[in-house]
C-alpha positions in Angstrom: 33.5 -197.1 -122.4 37.0 -196.1 -123.5 39.8 -198.5 -122.7 43.6 -198.5 -123.2 44.9 -200.0 -126.4 47.4 -202.9 -126.7 51.0 -202.3 -125.5 52.6 -205.4 -126.2 71.9 -185.6 -118.2 71.2 -183.2 -120.9 74.4 -183.3 -123.0 75.6 -180.6 -125.4 74.7 -182.9 -128.3 71.1 -183.2 -127.1 70.8 -179.5 -126.7 72.1 -178.9 -130.2 69.7 -181.5 -131.7 66.8 -179.9 -129.8 67.5 -176.5 -131.4 68.0 -178.1 -134.8 64.6 -179.7 -134.5 62.9 -176.5 -133.6 64.5 -174.5 -136.3 63.7 -177.2 -138.9 60.1 -177.3 -137.9 59.7 -173.5 -138.2 61.1 -173.4 -141.7 58.8 -176.0 -143.0 55.1 -175.8 -144.0 54.1 -178.6 -141.7 56.0 -177.7 -138.5 55.5 -174.0 -138.9 52.4 -172.0 -139.4 52.1 -172.9 -143.1 48.7 -172.3 -144.6 46.8 -171.9 -141.3 44.2 -169.2 -141.0 41.8 -168.4 -138.2 39.1 -171.0 -137.7 36.3 -170.1 -140.1 38.6 -168.3 -142.5 39.9 -169.8 -145.8 43.1 -171.8 -145.4 45.4 -173.8 -147.6 44.6 -177.4 -147.6 46.6 -180.6 -147.9 50.3 -181.4 -148.3 50.6 -179.1 -151.4 50.2 -176.0 -149.3 53.1 -173.7 -149.8 55.6 -173.5 -146.9 55.3 -170.4 -144.8 57.8 -169.1 -142.3 57.0 -169.9 -138.6 57.3 -167.5 -135.7 60.8 -166.7 -134.4 62.1 -169.4 -132.0 64.1 -169.0 -128.9 67.0 -171.1 -127.9 65.9 -174.1 -125.7 65.9 -173.3 -122.0 66.3 -176.7 -120.2 64.0 -177.5 -117.4 64.9 -179.8 -114.4 67.2 -182.6 -115.5 66.9 -181.6 -119.2 64.0 -184.0 -120.1 62.0 -181.0 -121.2 62.8 -177.5 -122.5 61.0 -174.2 -123.1 61.5 -173.4 -126.8 59.0 -170.6 -127.3 55.4 -170.7 -128.5 54.2 -173.8 -130.2 54.5 -173.8 -134.0 51.5 -174.1 -136.2 48.8 -172.7 -133.9 45.8 -171.1 -135.7 44.6 -167.8 -134.2 41.4 -168.0 -132.3 38.9 -165.3 -133.3 35.3 -164.5 -132.2 32.6 -165.2 -134.7 31.5 -162.2 -136.8 28.0 -161.0 -136.8 25.9 -163.5 -138.9 28.7 -165.9 -139.3 28.1 -169.7 -139.1 30.3 -171.5 -136.7 33.3 -173.4 -138.3 33.0 -177.2 -138.3 35.6 -178.5 -135.9 36.7 -182.2 -135.8 39.0 -183.5 -133.0 40.8 -186.7 -133.5 42.4 -188.0 -130.2 44.5 -191.0 -129.1 44.4 -192.6 -125.7 47.7 -193.9 -124.4 49.9 -192.5 -127.2 52.9 -194.8 -127.1 55.0 -195.9 -130.0 55.5 -199.6 -129.8 56.4 -202.1 -132.6 53.3 -201.4 -134.5 54.5 -198.0 -135.5 50.9 -196.6 -135.3 51.9 -193.3 -133.6 54.3 -192.5 -136.4 51.8 -193.6 -139.0 49.0 -191.3 -137.8 51.4 -188.4 -137.1 52.3 -188.6 -140.8 48.6 -188.9 -141.8 47.9 -185.8 -139.9 50.8 -183.9 -141.6 49.5 -184.9 -145.1 46.0 -184.0 -144.5 46.2 -180.6 -142.5 45.1 -182.1 -139.2 46.2 -181.3 -135.7 45.4 -183.9 -133.1 45.5 -184.6 -129.3 47.7 -187.4 -128.0 46.7 -188.5 -124.5 50.0 -189.7 -123.2 50.1 -192.4 -120.5 52.8 -191.3 -118.2 54.0 -194.9 -117.7 55.1 -195.0 -121.3 58.1 -192.9 -120.4 59.0 -194.9 -117.2 61.2 -198.0 -117.6 59.7 -201.1 -115.9 62.9 -201.4 -113.7 61.9 -198.1 -112.2 58.3 -199.0 -111.7 58.3 -198.6 -107.9 58.7 -194.8 -108.5 55.0 -195.0 -109.4 52.6 -195.0 -106.4 49.1 -195.5 -107.8 46.2 -194.6 -105.5 44.7 -197.7 -104.0 47.2 -200.1 -105.5 50.7 -201.4 -104.7 53.8 -199.4 -105.9 54.5 -200.0 -109.5 51.2 -201.6 -110.2 49.6 -200.9 -113.7 46.8 -202.4 -115.8 48.7 -201.6 -119.0 52.2 -202.8 -119.8 55.5 -200.8 -119.4 57.4 -200.1 -122.7 60.8 -201.4 -123.5 63.7 -198.8 -123.5 63.7 -198.9 -127.3 59.9 -198.1 -127.5 60.3 -195.3 -124.8 62.9 -193.7 -127.0 60.6 -194.1 -130.0 57.7 -192.6 -128.1 59.8 -189.6 -127.1 60.7 -189.0 -130.7 57.1 -189.1 -131.8 55.9 -186.8 -128.9 58.6 -184.3 -129.8 57.7 -184.3 -133.5 54.0 -184.3 -132.9 54.3 -181.1 -130.8 56.4 -179.4 -133.4 53.9 -180.4 -136.0 51.3 -178.4 -134.0 49.5 -181.2 -132.2 48.8 -181.4 -128.4 50.3 -183.6 -125.8 47.7 -184.2 -123.1 47.3 -187.0 -120.5 45.7 -190.4 -120.2 47.2 -190.4 -116.7 49.3 -193.5 -115.7 48.2 -197.0 -114.6 44.8 -197.2 -116.4 42.9 -198.7 -113.5 39.2 -199.4 -114.3 36.2 -200.8 -112.4 35.2 -200.5 -108.7 38.8 -200.5 -107.4 40.0 -198.2 -110.2 39.7 -194.5 -111.0 36.0 -194.6 -110.4 36.8 -194.9 -106.6 39.5 -192.2 -106.6 39.0 -189.1 -104.3 40.0 -185.6 -105.6 43.3 -186.0 -103.6 43.9 -189.3 -105.4 43.5 -187.5 -108.8 45.8 -184.8 -107.7 48.6 -187.4 -106.9 48.0 -189.2 -110.2 48.3 -185.9 -112.2 51.4 -184.8 -110.3 53.0 -188.2 -111.1 52.1 -188.0 -114.7 53.8 -184.6 -114.9 56.8 -186.0 -113.0 57.3 -188.9 -115.5 57.4 -186.6 -118.4 59.7 -184.1 -116.8 62.2 -186.8 -115.5 62.5 -189.4 -118.2 66.2 -188.6 -118.6 66.8 -189.5 -114.9 64.7 -192.7 -115.0 65.8 -194.0 -118.3 69.5 -192.8 -118.2 69.2 -191.7 -121.8 71.7 -189.0 -122.8 71.3 -188.7 -126.6 67.6 -187.9 -127.2 66.8 -184.2 -127.4 64.5 -182.8 -124.7 60.8 -182.7 -125.3 60.4 -179.0 -126.7 57.8 -177.9 -124.2 57.2 -177.1 -120.5 54.8 -179.8 -119.5 53.4 -177.8 -116.6 52.1 -175.3 -119.2 51.5 -177.8 -122.0 49.3 -180.1 -120.0 45.8 -178.5 -120.1 43.5 -181.5 -120.4 43.0 -185.3 -120.3 40.8 -188.3 -120.7 40.4 -190.7 -117.8 40.8 -194.5 -118.2 37.5 -196.2 -119.2 35.8 -192.7 -118.9 35.4 -193.2 -115.2 35.8 -191.0 -112.2 35.1 -187.6 -113.9 33.3 -186.0 -111.0 36.2 -186.1 -108.5 38.7 -185.4 -111.3 36.9 -182.2 -112.1 37.0 -181.2 -108.4 40.8 -180.5 -108.9 41.3 -180.3 -112.6 41.1 -176.4 -112.9 43.4 -176.0 -109.9 45.9 -178.1 -111.6 45.9 -176.1 -114.8 43.4 -178.1 -116.9 41.2 -176.2 -119.3 39.2 -179.1 -120.5 38.3 -182.7 -119.8 37.2 -185.4 -122.2 36.3 -188.2 -119.8 32.6 -188.0 -120.2 30.1 -189.4 -122.8 27.4 -187.2 -124.3 25.7 -186.1 -127.5 26.6 -184.0 -130.5 25.9 -180.7 -128.9 28.0 -177.6 -128.1 30.3 -178.1 -124.9 29.7 -176.5 -121.6 31.9 -175.7 -118.6 31.9 -177.8 -115.4 33.9 -176.7 -112.4 35.7 -174.1 -114.5 36.8 -176.4 -117.3 35.3 -177.3 -120.6 33.5 -180.7 -120.5 34.1 -182.1 -124.1 32.9 -185.7 -124.1 32.9 -188.5 -126.5 29.6 -188.5 -128.4 26.9 -190.9 -129.3 27.1 -191.4 -133.1 25.2 -193.6 -135.6 26.0 -197.2 -136.2 24.8 -197.8 -139.8 22.4 -200.7 -140.1 21.7 -200.8 -136.4 18.9 -199.1 -134.5 21.2 -197.8 -131.8 24.1 -195.4 -131.5 27.5 -195.9 -129.8 30.3 -193.7 -128.5 32.7 -192.1 -131.1 35.5 -194.4 -130.2 37.1 -197.4 -131.9 36.7 -199.5 -128.8 33.0 -199.0 -128.6 32.5 -200.0 -132.3 34.6 -203.1 -131.6 32.5 -204.1 -128.6 29.3 -203.7 -130.5 30.5 -205.5 -133.6 32.4 -208.5 -132.3 32.7 -208.2 -128.5 36.3 -209.3 -128.8 39.5 -208.0 -130.5 39.7 -211.1 -132.6 36.3 -211.5 -134.3 35.3 -213.3 -137.5 37.7 -212.2 -140.3 34.9 -212.5 -142.8 33.2 -209.6 -141.2 36.2 -207.2 -141.1 35.3 -205.3 -144.3 31.7 -204.9 -143.1 32.8 -203.6 -139.7 35.4 -201.3 -141.1 32.9 -199.8 -143.4 30.3 -199.5 -140.6 32.7 -197.5 -138.4 33.8 -195.2 -141.3 30.3 -194.5 -142.5 29.1 -194.0 -138.9 31.7 -191.3 -138.2 31.0 -189.7 -141.5 27.2 -189.7 -140.8 27.9 -188.0 -137.5 30.0 -185.4 -139.3 27.2 -184.7 -141.8 24.7 -184.5 -139.0 26.7 -181.8 -137.3 27.7 -179.9 -140.4 24.2 -179.7 -141.7 22.8 -179.1 -138.3 24.1 -177.4 -135.1 27.8 -177.4 -136.2 28.8 -178.9 -132.8 32.4 -180.0 -132.8 32.8 -183.7 -133.7 34.9 -185.6 -131.1 36.6 -188.9 -132.1 38.5 -191.0 -129.8 41.0 -193.8 -130.8 43.7 -196.1 -129.5 46.7 -197.4 -131.4 45.5 -201.0 -131.8 45.3 -203.9 -134.1 41.8 -205.0 -133.0 40.0 -207.1 -135.7 43.0 -207.0 -138.0 43.5 -203.3 -137.7 40.3 -202.4 -139.4 39.6 -199.4 -137.0 42.9 -197.8 -137.8 42.1 -198.0 -141.5 38.6 -196.6 -140.9 39.9 -193.7 -138.9 42.5 -192.9 -141.6 39.8 -192.9 -144.3 37.8 -190.4 -142.2 40.8 -188.2 -141.7 41.5 -188.2 -145.5 37.9 -187.5 -146.2 37.1 -184.7 -143.8 40.2 -182.7 -142.9 41.1 -181.4 -146.4 37.5 -180.0 -146.9 37.0 -176.3 -147.0 35.5 -175.0 -143.8 36.4 -178.0 -141.8 39.1 -177.7 -139.1 40.7 -180.8 -137.7 42.1 -179.4 -134.4 43.4 -180.5 -131.1 41.4 -180.1 -127.9 43.6 -177.2 -126.9 43.0 -175.4 -130.2 39.2 -176.0 -129.8 39.1 -174.5 -126.2 41.2 -171.6 -127.4 38.4 -170.9 -129.9 35.7 -171.4 -127.3 37.4 -169.0 -124.9 37.6 -166.4 -127.7 33.8 -166.4 -128.2 31.1 -164.2 -126.6 29.6 -166.3 -123.8 26.1 -165.3 -125.0 26.9 -166.7 -128.4 28.0 -170.0 -127.0 25.0 -170.2 -124.7 22.7 -169.7 -127.8 24.6 -172.4 -129.7 23.9 -174.8 -126.8 20.2 -174.3 -127.4 20.5 -176.4 -130.6 19.9 -180.1 -130.3 21.6 -182.9 -132.1 21.4 -182.3 -135.9 19.3 -179.1 -135.3 20.0 -176.2 -137.6 18.6 -172.6 -137.2 15.4 -172.4 -139.2 16.0 -168.9 -140.4 19.6 -169.6 -141.2 22.8 -168.8 -139.3 22.7 -165.0 -139.9 19.3 -164.6 -138.3 20.1 -167.0 -135.5 23.3 -165.2 -134.7 21.5 -161.9 -134.8 19.0 -163.3 -132.3 21.9 -164.3 -130.0 22.8 -160.5 -129.7 19.2 -159.2 -129.4 17.9 -162.0 -127.1 14.8 -162.6 -129.4 14.7 -166.4 -128.6 15.2 -167.5 -132.2 13.9 -170.7 -133.6 15.6 -173.9 -134.8 14.6 -176.9 -136.8 15.7 -180.5 -136.8 17.8 -181.8 -139.7 
C-alpha cells in the first residue's frame, strides 16, 4: 500500500513577482508550449528542444487573501486529440509524487528539474498540511481525530516557503498540483473508516489550506500560486490507498475527474461514479515470482521491510526497481499500450536508491519517440477526447495483450463491432 514519505496580504511586490514569473515561463521552452504536440504526434524531445512562444497570458487576478491567483490557461499543455482510424494508442507514462513537500532533502526541486530536462510533466499530490504552520494546527479538524492531529509532520516556515516556490514553478512548467489530502491517517481509525461526508470535509480543508497560506503563515513576499485551486484540483490519491469507495461517492460532485487511490493491473482505465479510476498497477519484480505495486514504498517493503536495510543490497534493490518499472513499460508498449502509472514519495529510504531508480526510468523513457510522460490531468484530457467505443474496445485487451491483426485492424473492428481478436505478448 502507498504511504506518506518522510518529512523530517498580497503586496504590490508579490503581485509584480507573480506576473514576472508567468511572463518568464511563457517565453521559455520549458514553461511555455515548447516542442509539445498532440499525444501520438511527433514532438521535440529533451532539453535541446527549441524554445517556442507560449499562449498569451493575463495579468494575475488575485483570489481571496492573495494566496492564489488566476493567471490564464496553464502553460505547456498538449492538445488532446481523438485517435485517427487505424492509429495505435500513444504510450503514456504518469510519474506522481505523494505528499509533495520541499524539505531539507531538496527532492521536489531535484525532480522538477529532472522533468524539465527530459520533457516530462508530472502530478504532485500535495498534502494540504504542508502549507499550514504547526502553530496554526488547530485550524485543521480531521475527521475522527482531535483538532490539529496528523500522522505526518508539519513543515517549518522555511520549508513551507520552499514548497510554495516549487509548487508555483511546477505548475508553470506544465505539471499538475493535485491532492494527497491532509493528515495521512491510515488503518482502521483512518481514512478507511471515513464516510462520504468525512471525505467532503477533508477535501474542503485541503482546498482551504492552499487558498489561505498567506493568512496562516503571515508571509507577504512570496508570489501567489498562479492558479485557482478550485479549478486546478481535479484528482487525488488517498493515504495508504484506503477509503476509495466513500471518497468516490463525493469526488465528482467536488470537481474530481479522476482518482488514483486504488490498485490494479496494467489495463486501460474505466470510470467509477463519474470519475476515471486510474490505480497504481502490479508490475514485475525481477528475480521474484511475484509482482508488486508500481510505487517506491512497495518495492522497499518487499526488499528490506524497513527504510534502513542492508547497505550491501542497495545496488541490487535499486537495479531491481529500475528494471521492474522498465519491464512494465515494455510489457505495455509491446502489448495493450495501457498507460503506465508510477507512484513515488520524496524519500531517502535505503540510502535514496528509489529516487535514483526513478530518475533513471525518467531519463530512459521520457525522451523516447512515441512516449508521453504526462500528468494525470493530461491523461484524462486525452481519455475524455476519445470515442467511448474505442476506449471500451481497448479495455478488452488484457495485461501485455496486443491485437493479433495489428492496431489498424483492431481499431477498424472497434468501429464496425466485429469483436476482433487479441493475443498475449
